[in-house]
C-alpha positions, 0 to 999 in steps of 0.5 A: 397650889402653892402661892406664887408671887411674881416680881416687878411687872410680871404676871402669872396667867392661867389660859382659859379654854376657847370654844371647841364647837363651830358656829355650825355645831361641828366639834373641833378636835384639840389637834386643830385648835390653837392655844388660847390667847385669853386667860385669867390673872392668877397673880401680879407683881407690884409694878415696874421700877422706873429709873428714878426709883419710883414704882409704876403700879400694875394695870392688871390685878388678880382675877382680871381676864386678859388677852395676850399675844399668841407667842407671848410669855413663858409657859411653866407647869406648877403642881400639874397646872399649866401657867404662863408668865408674862410681862405686863407689856405682853398683855394687850387688853383687859376684858371687862364684865 
């Protein structure tokens, strides 16, 4: 994949697939599942430029696994791969470990 570099406080995330088997062992079809709200950060910008000209560093970095809103961001397709462009504010948590 070509190298993408988001600007300012934007992040590029690749959605991670959710579990497709219920606790009882029933396989859930694709049509019945919602879009995952968990993803891996592929690239992150430098940070938000504040009114005084300083740059606030990003709270996430490449490789972090994050949670984001169901309808957050803009979906794009790059070289056949579906990615989501988000602002850093759309990310609600970083999953540690």
